[in-house]
Chimera marker file (.cmm) of the C-alpha trace (Angstrom):
<marker_set name="trace">
<marker id="1" x="51.834" y="15.707" z="21.742" r="1" g="1" b="0" radius="0.5"/>
<marker id="2" x="52.777" y="14.597" z="18.234" r="1" g="1" b="0" radius="0.5"/>
<marker id="3" x="51.929" y="11.007" z="17.332" r="1" g="1" b="0" radius="0.5"/>
<marker id="4" x="54.428" y="9.156" z="15.165" r="1" g="1" b="0" radius="0.5"/>
<marker id="5" x="53.521" y="5.745" z="13.806" r="1" g="1" b="0" radius="0.5"/>
<marker id="6" x="56.282" y="3.383" z="12.881" r="1" g="1" b="0" radius="0.5"/>
<marker id="7" x="57.187" y="3.456" z="9.180" r="1" g="1" b="0" radius="0.5"/>
<marker id="8" x="57.714" y="0.308" z="7.109" r="1" g="1" b="0" radius="0.5"/>
<marker id="9" x="61.526" y="0.661" z="7.127" r="1" g="1" b="0" radius="0.5"/>
<marker id="10" x="61.451" y="0.906" z="10.928" r="1" g="1" b="0" radius="0.5"/>
<marker id="11" x="59.201" y="-2.150" z="11.128" r="1" g="1" b="0" radius="0.5"/>
<marker id="12" x="61.646" y="-4.053" z="8.937" r="1" g="1" b="0" radius="0.5"/>
<marker id="13" x="64.564" y="-2.942" z="11.106" r="1" g="1" b="0" radius="0.5"/>
<marker id="14" x="62.723" y="-4.034" z="14.243" r="1" g="1" b="0" radius="0.5"/>
<marker id="15" x="61.875" y="-7.428" z="12.774" r="1" g="1" b="0" radius="0.5"/>
<marker id="16" x="65.539" y="-7.895" z="11.826" r="1" g="1" b="0" radius="0.5"/>
<marker id="17" x="66.608" y="-6.975" z="15.365" r="1" g="1" b="0" radius="0.5"/>
<marker id="18" x="64.158" y="-9.503" z="16.782" r="1" g="1" b="0" radius="0.5"/>
<marker id="19" x="65.397" y="-12.198" z="14.383" r="1" g="1" b="0" radius="0.5"/>
<marker id="20" x="68.976" y="-11.505" z="15.462" r="1" g="1" b="0" radius="0.5"/>
<marker id="21" x="67.886" y="-11.839" z="19.111" r="1" g="1" b="0" radius="0.5"/>
<marker id="22" x="66.303" y="-15.242" z="18.613" r="1" g="1" b="0" radius="0.5"/>
<marker id="23" x="68.291" y="-18.388" z="19.296" r="1" g="1" b="0" radius="0.5"/>
<marker id="24" x="69.440" y="-20.225" z="16.171" r="1" g="1" b="0" radius="0.5"/>
<marker id="25" x="66.850" y="-22.950" z="16.799" r="1" g="1" b="0" radius="0.5"/>
<marker id="26" x="63.947" y="-20.489" z="16.408" r="1" g="1" b="0" radius="0.5"/>
<marker id="27" x="62.078" y="-20.135" z="13.129" r="1" g="1" b="0" radius="0.5"/>
<marker id="28" x="62.079" y="-16.437" z="12.121" r="1" g="1" b="0" radius="0.5"/>
<marker id="29" x="59.155" y="-17.022" z="9.768" r="1" g="1" b="0" radius="0.5"/>
<marker id="30" x="56.998" y="-17.521" z="12.867" r="1" g="1" b="0" radius="0.5"/>
<marker id="31" x="57.343" y="-13.861" z="13.879" r="1" g="1" b="0" radius="0.5"/>
<marker id="32" x="53.945" y="-12.215" z="13.715" r="1" g="1" b="0" radius="0.5"/>
<marker id="33" x="52.498" y="-9.208" z="15.511" r="1" g="1" b="0" radius="0.5"/>
<marker id="34" x="51.243" y="-11.504" z="18.295" r="1" g="1" b="0" radius="0.5"/>
<marker id="35" x="53.873" y="-14.288" z="18.375" r="1" g="1" b="0" radius="0.5"/>
<marker id="36" x="55.240" y="-14.745" z="21.900" r="1" g="1" b="0" radius="0.5"/>
<marker id="37" x="58.952" y="-14.022" z="21.640" r="1" g="1" b="0" radius="0.5"/>
<marker id="38" x="59.643" y="-15.593" z="25.025" r="1" g="1" b="0" radius="0.5"/>
<marker id="39" x="58.124" y="-18.849" z="23.818" r="1" g="1" b="0" radius="0.5"/>
<marker id="40" x="60.279" y="-18.504" z="20.685" r="1" g="1" b="0" radius="0.5"/>
<marker id="41" x="63.386" y="-18.502" z="22.870" r="1" g="1" b="0" radius="0.5"/>
<marker id="42" x="64.253" y="-14.910" z="23.736" r="1" g="1" b="0" radius="0.5"/>
<marker id="43" x="65.502" y="-15.096" z="27.311" r="1" g="1" b="0" radius="0.5"/>
<marker id="44" x="66.126" y="-12.187" z="29.679" r="1" g="1" b="0" radius="0.5"/>
<marker id="45" x="69.699" y="-11.582" z="28.481" r="1" g="1" b="0" radius="0.5"/>
<marker id="46" x="68.660" y="-11.588" z="24.817" r="1" g="1" b="0" radius="0.5"/>
<marker id="47" x="65.757" y="-9.291" z="25.678" r="1" g="1" b="0" radius="0.5"/>
<marker id="48" x="68.000" y="-6.778" z="27.446" r="1" g="1" b="0" radius="0.5"/>
<marker id="49" x="70.329" y="-6.727" z="24.437" r="1" g="1" b="0" radius="0.5"/>
<marker id="50" x="67.322" y="-6.285" z="22.145" r="1" g="1" b="0" radius="0.5"/>
<marker id="51" x="66.006" y="-3.357" z="24.200" r="1" g="1" b="0" radius="0.5"/>
<marker id="52" x="69.448" y="-1.725" z="24.219" r="1" g="1" b="0" radius="0.5"/>
<marker id="53" x="69.649" y="-2.144" z="20.444" r="1" g="1" b="0" radius="0.5"/>
<marker id="54" x="66.161" y="-0.683" z="20.032" r="1" g="1" b="0" radius="0.5"/>
<marker id="55" x="67.044" y="2.361" z="22.119" r="1" g="1" b="0" radius="0.5"/>
<marker id="56" x="70.210" y="2.929" z="20.101" r="1" g="1" b="0" radius="0.5"/>
<marker id="57" x="68.667" y="2.315" z="16.660" r="1" g="1" b="0" radius="0.5"/>
<marker id="58" x="65.532" y="4.384" z="17.241" r="1" g="1" b="0" radius="0.5"/>
<marker id="59" x="67.324" y="7.028" z="19.360" r="1" g="1" b="0" radius="0.5"/>
<marker id="60" x="64.859" y="6.676" z="22.205" r="1" g="1" b="0" radius="0.5"/>
<marker id="61" x="64.942" y="5.973" z="25.922" r="1" g="1" b="0" radius="0.5"/>
<marker id="62" x="62.449" y="3.492" z="27.269" r="1" g="1" b="0" radius="0.5"/>
<marker id="63" x="61.347" y="4.469" z="30.749" r="1" g="1" b="0" radius="0.5"/>
<marker id="64" x="62.667" y="2.128" z="33.444" r="1" g="1" b="0" radius="0.5"/>
<marker id="65" x="59.144" y="1.723" z="34.833" r="1" g="1" b="0" radius="0.5"/>
<marker id="66" x="58.102" y="0.246" z="31.470" r="1" g="1" b="0" radius="0.5"/>
<marker id="67" x="60.868" y="-2.388" z="31.435" r="1" g="1" b="0" radius="0.5"/>
<marker id="68" x="58.673" y="-5.334" z="32.302" r="1" g="1" b="0" radius="0.5"/>
<marker id="69" x="58.908" y="-8.645" z="30.481" r="1" g="1" b="0" radius="0.5"/>
<marker id="70" x="55.233" y="-8.556" z="29.508" r="1" g="1" b="0" radius="0.5"/>
<marker id="71" x="55.723" y="-5.224" z="27.709" r="1" g="1" b="0" radius="0.5"/>
<marker id="72" x="58.180" y="-6.850" z="25.275" r="1" g="1" b="0" radius="0.5"/>
<marker id="73" x="56.634" y="-10.286" z="24.651" r="1" g="1" b="0" radius="0.5"/>
<marker id="74" x="55.428" y="-9.574" z="21.113" r="1" g="1" b="0" radius="0.5"/>
<marker id="75" x="56.357" y="-7.481" z="18.093" r="1" g="1" b="0" radius="0.5"/>
<marker id="76" x="53.140" y="-5.508" z="18.613" r="1" g="1" b="0" radius="0.5"/>
<marker id="77" x="54.038" y="-4.671" z="22.224" r="1" g="1" b="0" radius="0.5"/>
<marker id="78" x="57.603" y="-3.706" z="21.305" r="1" g="1" b="0" radius="0.5"/>
<marker id="79" x="56.293" y="-1.488" z="18.505" r="1" g="1" b="0" radius="0.5"/>
<marker id="80" x="53.948" y="0.188" z="21.013" r="1" g="1" b="0" radius="0.5"/>
<marker id="81" x="56.856" y="0.757" z="23.432" r="1" g="1" b="0" radius="0.5"/>
<marker id="82" x="58.842" y="2.440" z="20.657" r="1" g="1" b="0" radius="0.5"/>
<marker id="83" x="55.877" y="4.574" z="19.566" r="1" g="1" b="0" radius="0.5"/>
<marker id="84" x="55.191" y="5.593" z="23.187" r="1" g="1" b="0" radius="0.5"/>
<marker id="85" x="58.860" y="6.523" z="23.781" r="1" g="1" b="0" radius="0.5"/>
<marker id="86" x="58.895" y="8.605" z="20.596" r="1" g="1" b="0" radius="0.5"/>
<marker id="87" x="55.781" y="10.461" z="21.684" r="1" g="1" b="0" radius="0.5"/>
<marker id="88" x="57.060" y="11.399" z="25.144" r="1" g="1" b="0" radius="0.5"/>
<link id1="1" id2="2" r="1" g="1" b="0" radius="0.2"/>
<link id1="2" id2="3" r="1" g="1" b="0" radius="0.2"/>
<link id1="3" id2="4" r="1" g="1" b="0" radius="0.2"/>
<link id1="4" id2="5" r="1" g="1" b="0" radius="0.2"/>
<link id1="5" id2="6" r="1" g="1" b="0" radius="0.2"/>
<link id1="6" id2="7" r="1" g="1" b="0" radius="0.2"/>
<link id1="7" id2="8" r="1" g="1" b="0" radius="0.2"/>
<link id1="8" id2="9" r="1" g="1" b="0" radius="0.2"/>
<link id1="9" id2="10" r="1" g="1" b="0" radius="0.2"/>
<link id1="10" id2="11" r="1" g="1" b="0" radius="0.2"/>
<link id1="11" id2="12" r="1" g="1" b="0" radius="0.2"/>
<link id1="12" id2="13" r="1" g="1" b="0" radius="0.2"/>
<link id1="13" id2="14" r="1" g="1" b="0" radius="0.2"/>
<link id1="14" id2="15" r="1" g="1" b="0" radius="0.2"/>
<link id1="15" id2="16" r="1" g="1" b="0" radius="0.2"/>
<link id1="16" id2="17" r="1" g="1" b="0" radius="0.2"/>
<link id1="17" id2="18" r="1" g="1" b="0" radius="0.2"/>
<link id1="18" id2="19" r="1" g="1" b="0" radius="0.2"/>
<link id1="19" id2="20" r="1" g="1" b="0" radius="0.2"/>
<link id1="20" id2="21" r="1" g="1" b="0" radius="0.2"/>
<link id1="21" id2="22" r="1" g="1" b="0" radius="0.2"/>
<link id1="22" id2="23" r="1" g="1" b="0" radius="0.2"/>
<link id1="23" id2="24" r="1" g="1" b="0" radius="0.2"/>
<link id1="24" id2="25" r="1" g="1" b="0" radius="0.2"/>
<link id1="25" id2="26" r="1" g="1" b="0" radius="0.2"/>
<link id1="26" id2="27" r="1" g="1" b="0" radius="0.2"/>
<link id1="27" id2="28" r="1" g="1" b="0" radius="0.2"/>
<link id1="28" id2="29" r="1" g="1" b="0" radius="0.2"/>
<link id1="29" id2="30" r="1" g="1" b="0" radius="0.2"/>
<link id1="30" id2="31" r="1" g="1" b="0" radius="0.2"/>
<link id1="31" id2="32" r="1" g="1" b="0" radius="0.2"/>
<link id1="32" id2="33" r="1" g="1" b="0" radius="0.2"/>
<link id1="33" id2="34" r="1" g="1" b="0" radius="0.2"/>
<link id1="34" id2="35" r="1" g="1" b="0" radius="0.2"/>
<link id1="35" id2="36" r="1" g="1" b="0" radius="0.2"/>
<link id1="36" id2="37" r="1" g="1" b="0" radius="0.2"/>
<link id1="37" id2="38" r="1" g="1" b="0" radius="0.2"/>
<link id1="38" id2="39" r="1" g="1" b="0" radius="0.2"/>
<link id1="39" id2="40" r="1" g="1" b="0" radius="0.2"/>
<link id1="40" id2="41" r="1" g="1" b="0" radius="0.2"/>
<link id1="41" id2="42" r="1" g="1" b="0" radius="0.2"/>
<link id1="42" id2="43" r="1" g="1" b="0" radius="0.2"/>
<link id1="43" id2="44" r="1" g="1" b="0" radius="0.2"/>
<link id1="44" id2="45" r="1" g="1" b="0" radius="0.2"/>
<link id1="45" id2="46" r="1" g="1" b="0" radius="0.2"/>
<link id1="46" id2="47" r="1" g="1" b="0" radius="0.2"/>
<link id1="47" id2="48" r="1" g="1" b="0" radius="0.2"/>
<link id1="48" id2="49" r="1" g="1" b="0" radius="0.2"/>
<link id1="49" id2="50" r="1" g="1" b="0" radius="0.2"/>
<link id1="50" id2="51" r="1" g="1" b="0" radius="0.2"/>
<link id1="51" id2="52" r="1" g="1" b="0" radius="0.2"/>
<link id1="52" id2="53" r="1" g="1" b="0" radius="0.2"/>
<link id1="53" id2="54" r="1" g="1" b="0" radius="0.2"/>
<link id1="54" id2="55" r="1" g="1" b="0" radius="0.2"/>
<link id1="55" id2="56" r="1" g="1" b="0" radius="0.2"/>
<link id1="56" id2="57" r="1" g="1" b="0" radius="0.2"/>
<link id1="57" id2="58" r="1" g="1" b="0" radius="0.2"/>
<link id1="58" id2="59" r="1" g="1" b="0" radius="0.2"/>
<link id1="59" id2="60" r="1" g="1" b="0" radius="0.2"/>
<link id1="60" id2="61" r="1" g="1" b="0" radius="0.2"/>
<link id1="61" id2="62" r="1" g="1" b="0" radius="0.2"/>
<link id1="62" id2="63" r="1" g="1" b="0" radius="0.2"/>
<link id1="63" id2="64" r="1" g="1" b="0" radius="0.2"/>
<link id1="64" id2="65" r="1" g="1" b="0" radius="0.2"/>
<link id1="65" id2="66" r="1" g="1" b="0" radius="0.2"/>
<link id1="66" id2="67" r="1" g="1" b="0" radius="0.2"/>
<link id1="67" id2="68" r="1" g="1" b="0" radius="0.2"/>
<link id1="68" id2="69" r="1" g="1" b="0" radius="0.2"/>
<link id1="69" id2="70" r="1" g="1" b="0" radius="0.2"/>
<link id1="70" id2="71" r="1" g="1" b="0" radius="0.2"/>
<link id1="71" id2="72" r="1" g="1" b="0" radius="0.2"/>
<link id1="72" id2="73" r="1" g="1" b="0" radius="0.2"/>
<link id1="73" id2="74" r="1" g="1" b="0" radius="0.2"/>
<link id1="74" id2="75" r="1" g="1" b="0" radius="0.2"/>
<link id1="75" id2="76" r="1" g="1" b="0" radius="0.2"/>
<link id1="76" id2="77" r="1" g="1" b="0" radius="0.2"/>
<link id1="77" id2="78" r="1" g="1" b="0" radius="0.2"/>
<link id1="78" id2="79" r="1" g="1" b="0" radius="0.2"/>
<link id1="79" id2="80" r="1" g="1" b="0" radius="0.2"/>
<link id1="80" id2="81" r="1" g="1" b="0" radius="0.2"/>
<link id1="81" id2="82" r="1" g="1" b="0" radius="0.2"/>
<link id1="82" id2="83" r="1" g="1" b="0" radius="0.2"/>
<link id1="83" id2="84" r="1" g="1" b="0" radius="0.2"/>
<link id1="84" id2="85" r="1" g="1" b="0" radius="0.2"/>
<link id1="85" id2="86" r="1" g="1" b="0" radius="0.2"/>
<link id1="86" id2="87" r="1" g="1" b="0" radius="0.2"/>
<link id1="87" id2="88" r="1" g="1" b="0" radius="0.2"/>
</marker_set>
């Protein structure tokens, strides 16, 4: 199994996707590896759209069994989901 870590341009793209998923009232400068995106205002509909955008942008499929809210609460967890899907 080949391990692929996310490159800086992919990290930037992911951060931009997250920013676009946040409600206008959220402060994008608060996005860190551990910031809770749900607390920042990403609801279930925004999260589904974010996941769909991630799958399209990164040309991956995230396993349905992995589609749990807790697995997408932070940038770090989303990055791990992308890395795991790339390595399958």
